[in-house]
N, C-alpha and C positions, 0 to 999 in steps of 0.2 A: 512438426509440432509447432503452431500458432498460442503463444500465451495473450492474455490482454492483462493489464495493469492499471489502478485508476489507484486516488489516495481521496480522501472522503471524510468529513470534518474541518474541524481545527485544524491547522497545520502545527507542526511541530519539528522542531531539529531534529536529524534520524530518519527524514520522507525519503531524501534525494538519492542516502547511502544503501537504501534497501533497493529502492529501483534498480540504482548501478549493478550492486550482485546481482539483480534476476536478471537483468539485463548481460551480465557478463556467463554468468551461469549458463542463462539460455544459448547463447553464441560456442560456448566450449561442445554442446550436443548438436548445434547447427542449426539452433529454433531459431524461430522470428518472433521479436516481441511489437504490441502492439499497444500504447497506452491511449487510455480514454482521457481527454483532460477537463478540466472542471467534475471531479466525480463523479455521483453516477448520473449528475446533468450531462456528461458528456453520451452515455446512448441513449439516454432520456432525450437528445436534440439531432442523435444522430439520424439521419432519412438514407436508409438503403436503394430509397431510388432517383436518391441526389449526394451520390458520394462527394463531387467533385463540391459544391454547393452547402457538406456539410463537414469541408474539410477539417474546420476550425475545431472540429472536435474530438480526433485525431491528434494521437503523433508516432509514427513511427521511432523503435529505439533500436538505436547500433551503441554497438561499443564508443564507436566515434562520438555518438551524441552524448553519452551520458561522461566519456571522460575524466570530466574536472567536478562534478554537478556534486559530488561526495563535501565539497570544502568549503558549500553555504546553505546553510539552514533553510526552511521553505524545501516546498515541492515544483519540482519544473513542468508537473503534469496538471496544476491548480489546483483546488480544492471546491466546493462548497457544500451546503447542508440540505443538495437535493434530495428526497427522497419518493423516487417512481412509487409505490405505491400509496403512498398520501399525495400524490401533485397536484398541485390547485391547478382547475382550467386553467385561469388568465396568467397562468405561468410556463402553458405548453407552448411545443412550438405549432408555427399555424399549421402543417401538414397534419398534428394530429388535434387537433379540438373539434374537428368534426367526427374524425374515429373513437372519442370521448368526450362523448355530452358528460353532462352531468346537470342535475337537475338543482332547484333552489335550497330543497333540505340537507344533498349532499355538499360540502365545499370542495370535496378533493374526489380523486380519481385514482383510480385503480391502473397502472400504466407498465404494468412485470412484462403483460406480452409484448410489448411494444420492445422490450430492452430484451426477452429473450430471441426474440426473429433477428435484433441488429446481432447480436455476439452470433448467431447461428451465419447472416447473411458474411458476416466479418472472415468467418470461420477460424472463429475462435474456440480452440481446445480446449483449453483451462485458463478461466478469469483469476487476475489473485488483486485480492480488496483489502487493503490498507487502511485502516480506520479502528473507531473504538464502537461503542456497543449497537448502534444503529448503522453505522455504514455497515459493520460484520453480521449485525442482524437478516439485513437484505439481501447479504450477498449468503446466507445462506439460506433462503428465501429462492432466491436463484436456483442455489445447487439443488435445493426439494422439488423445484421444478424443471432437473432436468440439462440444468447446464451445469459442468462440473468449475468448482471454484476452489480458491486455498482462499486462509482467511490468515491478517500478520496485523497482530493488535498494535492500538499505538493509543495514546491518550497522555496529556501530561500528570490528569489528574490521577493515573496508573488504577483504576477501576475498573478493567474490564475481570467477569467473571471467567476464572476456569486460568489465569494465569499470573505469577508474582510479578512479572516484568508489563510497560508498555513503554513503545519508544516514546522517548521523549519527555519523560521522566526526571532519571538522571541528571540533564539537564536541567529543565522548569529548577529543580532544590538545586543545582550547584548553583543555578544563574541570581535563583529568590536568597540563598545565603551570600554572594557578595553583596545583591541592592542593598538589603541590610544590614550588614557591615559599616557600606557608605554611608546609610543614612545616620547611624551612630554623631558622626563628623557634627551636619547643623543641629539636633536634636539635643547633642550636647552642650554644644555653642548657648545655644536659644536655651537652654534647662527647661526643656519643652517633653509633651508625651508624644511621640511617634505613636500612629497608628496604621499598619499597613494592611493592607486586601490585597486578598492576591485568589488566584482561579481555586474551585473547588464546590461545583454545585451541589452534591448529595454525599461527597467521598471527600474529609478534610487532609488525607493523606498528603495531601502536597505542602498546606500550612503545616500541622503538624510536624512533617520529617525537615522545614525551615527552620521552623520555630525550636526544632529540638539540638541542632546544629549551627542556627547562627548562636545557641543560646538567650533566646528572648526573655522578656518575662514571663508575658504570660501567650496564649494562643485558644484564639473559639475556634472551635471546629463545626463543620457541618452535621454531624450528628449528636451533637450534645448542646440541646437549648441552653443557653447563658441569664445571668442574671446580673442584668446591664449595673445597678447603684455597688454588688457584690464584687465584681471585678473593676468599678470603677474604685474603688476603697484598697482592694489588693495593688493597684497603682498605681494611686500614691502611697503609699507603704513603700512599694520599690523603689520608689521616686528617693523618698526620704532616706531609704538606704542607699542609694548611688550615690558617687562622692560625684561626678558631675550633674548630678540633678537631673537626671531625666531617667525613663518607661517607658519601654516599648510591648505593643500586645502585637501578635499581625492575625487576623481575622479570615478564615473559610468565606468567597462570596455568598455561600450558603447557608451560612451560620441565620442561627435567628435567637431574638430573644425569649426567654420565657414568657408565655404564653403571645409574642407576636408572629408575624409573617416572614417568611423569608423576603428579602425587597425585590419585584422585579420589575419591570418597564417594556414595554413597545409590546408586537406584536408575537405571539408563536413563531417558529419559526418552521419549515418541514417537519423536522420529530416532535414539534411537539412545546417548544424549551422557549420561554421568553429569556429575555436578556438577564442576567442577572448581573448585581452591584448597587451598591449605595449604603452597605452595611456599615462599612468601614467608617462611614463621611457621621452614619446614626450616630457610632458608639465616642469618635472622637464630641461630638455636638454633645453630648452628656459628659463625658469627660469636662468639654470645658465649663460649661455649666454648670456643673456639680461642684470643680475644684477654682474654677475661677482665672487658671492655669492655662497657658497657651498649646493649642494641641498643634502636630504635623499631622497630615493624614496624605496618604500614600498609596494610592493602588496598581502596583506592578502591571497589571494585565498583561497585553500584548508586550513587553520587554522583557518578558516568558519563552514569548516566543519566537523573540525576533535572535536571530545570528546564526550561528556553525553550532553540531553538536557536540558535545565534549566524548570523553574517552568511551564513556558506557554508550551514547547514541549514536557512535561510529561502528563498533563493535555486534552489539544485539539487534542491530538491524540487518547487516551484512550476515551474519548466524541466521537469523530468522529468514533470510533472502534465500542463502545457502539449500539451509533443508529445506526450502516453500519447496522447490527445484527438485532435489535430491528423494521427495516425496510423489510429484508428477511423475518424474521420472518410470517410480514405481508402481505406476498407476493407480496411487492413490488421490484422490481429490476429498473435500465435504470436512477438510482438517482448521484448526488452528492451528497457528503455533503458539509455541509456550514455554515458559519456564518453569519450572514446578521441583521447592525442594533443593533450588540450584542447579539444575542440569533443564537443556536441553529437554522436549517434548514435544508430540503435540494430540490434540481433546479435538472432540468431533467442533465441525461451524459451529453448531447454535448453541454452543455452551454457555453464551453472552446471556442467551436467554433465557435459563437455566436458574440464576444464582444472582446475588446485588454481591458486588465487594467493596467492602467499607473498613474504615477503622476497628481495630479489636477495641472497643475502649478500655474491657477490663486488664487489658494485659498492655496497653501504648499511653493510658492517660487520666490524667486524674482529673474527674470531675469537681471536686472541689475546690484547688487550687487553678485552675485553667489552665493545664500546666500537662504539656509531656512526661511520662513516664511508665520507665520500660522495665516490665517486671518477666519472668519467666522465660529470659533472652535462652536460654540452650534450649537449643532444635526447631528456634525460629529462621525465617527467611532472610536473607544477605537485606535482601532492601524488609527492614519493618514493615508489620501490617497492625 
């Protein structure tokens, strides 16, 4: 058996433990593992007619090569936001540009045929894709076209539909709480408002949980548009009640004010997403102008991706990887590893395309006070949503 593996989209702590465990479990069966470097860019840029010239896009993985990788964050396979089904012609390797011509009306081309030919040329029996919605939905597409795949969900937003847990979420929240509590020192010393912006394009779960566990004053999530004036009034009252004369608001980068739009910048990536960011600064500017009091703005951004995984993001990736190899051993593919109702399970690989995972506002959020509110706790999953 020859397994392929890749990591796509944003990096998170916990990817290396998953890679390591796949290799260890494969070795136990006497199987080979080849890693594709840079996510889906690996098979897209690999040229079967020129294996030597394409060597940078693959990485043979042995138990010796992965021996210590779980001690650090990121991914040894590197990653990208490449989407072979929507590849810009200008981003294609030279050897594909003639094959996949485009017209002025068509800005992208579908190179899935080439990806399938690469998997066949390398004699990859099963490809394991680790990523979020976009990476996994394309893996499901590849599976539907005849190349067996297994999916492992990863995203700090914890928003892949069909599972209660995605690799990276726990470390993101743990690190968020730590950094927010550290920032209390300068905010209190200078008697200011503190506005903390963090990841969360469409799903505000990371901001919600960080705000809940750090016990901040207000939390603005992507699912609920907020009234800027009301938020300012609430924070001003929070500051008055504080013995150190400061107040904190956590903001999802995908949050928006009532009647406003989500703040984005730059060109769309291969998945059609523009770069988010700036809502925290907008909230801070409004608060300062309305109150005349100083505001500290802090975007946690890539600090949440950096560093080694916590205990949960060592455990879950290992278990997802073990389950993935067990499924392959049983001849079961076209599946995504998942946690549901506190138990490890498998679901169809394309489940991420069947719905959206968002904060349950009714049971988890006070839309009037702009803060977490946990109700109906009995029967809820351990990682609240």
